N, CA, C and O of each residue as an XYZ file, in Angstrom:
220
protein
N      12.426     25.940     -5.480
C      11.311     25.274     -6.139
C      10.368     24.721     -5.069
O      10.813     24.224     -4.034
N       9.108     24.810     -5.319
C       8.095     24.352     -4.383
C       8.123     22.826     -4.273
O       8.433     22.135     -5.243
N       7.800     22.312     -3.099
C       7.834     20.868     -2.868
C       6.838     20.135     -3.764
O       7.113     19.019     -4.207
N       5.688     20.747     -4.034
C       4.687     20.112     -4.894
C       5.207     19.969     -6.324
O       4.951     18.964     -6.988
N       5.931     20.972     -6.787
C       6.480     20.920     -8.136
C       7.557     19.837     -8.239
O       7.634     19.116     -9.234
N       8.373     19.737     -7.211
C       9.419     18.707     -7.205
C       8.791     17.327     -7.202
O       9.232     16.442     -7.936
N       7.769     17.132     -6.385
C       7.077     15.851     -6.341
C       6.435     15.531     -7.681
O       6.504     14.389     -8.136
N       5.816     16.510     -8.317
C       5.207     16.301     -9.617
C       6.246     15.909    -10.660
O       6.009     15.008    -11.465
N       7.389     16.576    -10.650
C       8.462     16.240    -11.599
C       8.953     14.818    -11.353
O       9.178     14.075    -12.309
N       9.121     14.427    -10.100
C       9.563     13.070     -9.786
C       8.562     12.027    -10.244
O       8.956     10.983    -10.763
N       7.278     12.290    -10.064
C       6.248     11.351    -10.506
C       6.252     11.232    -12.025
O       6.148     10.127    -12.557
N       6.371     12.349    -12.726
C       6.389     12.324    -14.185
C       7.610     11.555    -14.697
O       7.502     10.763    -15.633
N       8.760     11.790    -14.087
C       9.975     11.073    -14.494
C       9.834      9.582    -14.221
O      10.229      8.759    -15.047
N       9.275      9.231    -13.070
C       9.084      7.821    -12.733
C       8.139      7.142    -13.722
O       8.440      6.054    -14.214
N       7.004      7.767    -14.018
C       6.042      7.169    -14.957
C       6.654      7.087    -16.354
O       6.451      6.098    -17.059
N       7.389      8.097    -16.755
C       8.061      8.055    -18.050
C       9.070      6.927    -18.123
O       9.134      6.221    -19.129
N       9.863      6.742    -17.071
C      10.828      5.644    -17.026
C      10.114      4.304    -17.080
O      10.543      3.390    -17.786
N       9.014      4.190    -16.325
C       8.238      2.945    -16.287
C       7.639      2.659    -17.662
O       7.586      1.506    -18.090
N       7.188      3.708    -18.356
C       6.581      3.529    -19.671
C       7.603      2.975    -20.675
O       7.252      2.159    -21.526
N       8.850      3.412    -20.578
C       9.861      2.939    -21.520
C      10.424      1.576    -21.139
O      10.822      0.816    -22.022
N      10.468      1.246    -19.851
C      11.058     -0.023    -19.438
C      10.052     -1.159    -19.384
O      10.410     -2.303    -19.664
N       8.787     -0.875    -19.028
C       7.776     -1.924    -18.908
C       6.396     -1.372    -19.282
O       5.558     -1.161    -18.406
N       6.156     -1.139    -20.578
C       4.877     -0.534    -20.962
C       3.666     -1.434    -20.671
O       2.589     -0.934    -20.348
N       3.838     -2.751    -20.783
C       2.715     -3.649    -20.488
C       2.359     -3.627    -19.005
O       1.181     -3.670    -18.648
N       3.360     -3.561    -18.151
C       3.104     -3.478    -16.713
C       2.400     -2.192    -16.340
O       1.505     -2.190    -15.495
N       2.805     -1.088    -16.971
C       2.153      0.198    -16.713
C       0.701      0.166    -17.178
O      -0.188      0.675    -16.495
N       0.467     -0.431    -18.338
C      -0.906     -0.518    -18.856
C      -1.778     -1.386    -17.957
O      -2.929     -1.043    -17.689
N      -1.235     -2.509    -17.491
C      -2.000     -3.374    -16.586
C      -2.319     -2.671    -15.278
O      -3.430     -2.784    -14.759
N      -1.341     -1.942    -14.745
C      -1.557     -1.217    -13.499
C      -2.595     -0.114    -13.673
O      -3.446      0.080    -12.805
N      -2.532      0.606    -14.785
C      -3.507      1.662    -15.044
C      -4.906      1.078    -15.212
O      -5.884      1.646    -14.725
N      -5.000     -0.054    -15.899
C      -6.298     -0.699    -16.097
C      -6.877     -1.160    -14.761
O      -8.054     -0.935    -14.476
N      -6.054     -1.799    -13.953
C      -6.499     -2.275    -12.643
C      -6.913     -1.108    -11.753
O      -7.930     -1.172    -11.063
N      -6.121     -0.052    -11.776
C      -6.453      1.130    -10.977
C      -7.755      1.777    -11.423
O      -8.552      2.223    -10.597
N      -7.966      1.825    -12.724
C      -9.211      2.391    -13.246
C     -10.419      1.579    -12.835
O     -11.451      2.134    -12.458
N     -10.291      0.261    -12.909
C     -11.401     -0.620    -12.511
C     -11.690     -0.471    -11.024
O     -12.849     -0.393    -10.617
N     -10.634     -0.432    -10.214
C     -10.830     -0.280     -8.769
C     -11.456      1.076     -8.447
O     -12.330      1.165     -7.585
N     -11.019      2.121     -9.127
C     -11.593      3.448     -8.913
C     -13.065      3.498     -9.282
O     -13.871      4.096     -8.571
N     -13.412      2.865    -10.400
C     -14.811      2.837    -10.832
C     -15.669      2.068     -9.838
O     -16.784      2.486     -9.527
N     -15.155      0.939     -9.333
C     -15.902      0.169     -8.339
C     -16.131      0.973     -7.060
O     -17.227      0.958     -6.499
N     -15.098      1.672     -6.604
C     -15.255      2.495     -5.401
C     -16.256      3.622     -5.616
O     -17.056      3.928     -4.731
N     -16.210      4.236     -6.794
C     -17.147      5.314     -7.100
C     -18.578      4.784     -7.168
O     -19.509      5.441     -6.702
N     -18.751      3.608     -7.743
C     -20.086      2.997     -7.801
C     -20.604      2.685     -6.407
O     -21.779      2.913     -6.116
N     -19.741      2.164     -5.541
C     -20.150      1.878     -4.163
C     -20.521      3.154     -3.422
O     -21.484      3.174     -2.655
N     -19.764      4.211     -3.648
C     -20.049      5.489     -2.995
C     -21.410      6.019     -3.418
O     -22.213      6.415     -2.573
N     -21.676      6.028     -4.720
C     -22.969      6.522     -5.181
C     -24.107      5.635     -4.702
O     -25.184      6.136     -4.379
N     -23.887      4.319     -4.651
C     -24.912      3.414     -4.123
C     -25.208      3.706     -2.661
O     -26.365      3.688     -2.240
N     -24.152      3.976     -1.882
C     -24.345      4.291     -0.470
C     -25.077      5.621     -0.296
O     -25.924      5.748      0.588
N     -24.761      6.605     -1.124
C     -25.453      7.895     -1.037
C     -26.922      7.725     -1.416
O     -27.793      8.307     -0.768
N     -27.210      6.948     -2.442
C     -28.601      6.717     -2.849
C     -29.351      5.998     -1.741
O     -30.488      6.361     -1.440
N     -28.741      4.984     -1.123
C     -29.385      4.273     -0.025
C     -29.641      5.202      1.166
O     -30.685      5.113      1.812
N     -28.691      6.089      1.452
C     -28.849      7.012      2.572
C     -29.995      7.992      2.304
O     -30.821      8.241      3.183
N     -30.042      8.542      1.094
C     -31.100      9.514      0.762
C     -32.457      8.806      0.742
O     -33.463      9.380      1.160
N     -32.486      7.574      0.263
C     -33.748      6.811      0.242
C     -34.247      6.519      1.643
O     -35.455      6.473      1.878
N     -33.316      6.319      2.586
C     -33.704      6.011      3.964
C     -34.257      7.244      4.684
O     -34.952      7.117      5.692
N     -33.951      8.424      4.169
C     -34.475      9.626      4.825
C     -35.909      9.746      4.533
O     -36.555     10.690      4.987
């Protein structure tokens, strides 16, 4: 079995276990991660707009 497939199976099993043992913790972590990802994406686009404007 390919290493990527094994890693994917392990991640799926871990998230599934986490979902059954602590669903509120998983939801909070997903929410926080989504907010952080959106903030980083907004900063990236702002930096690209500033760079293009400076040209």
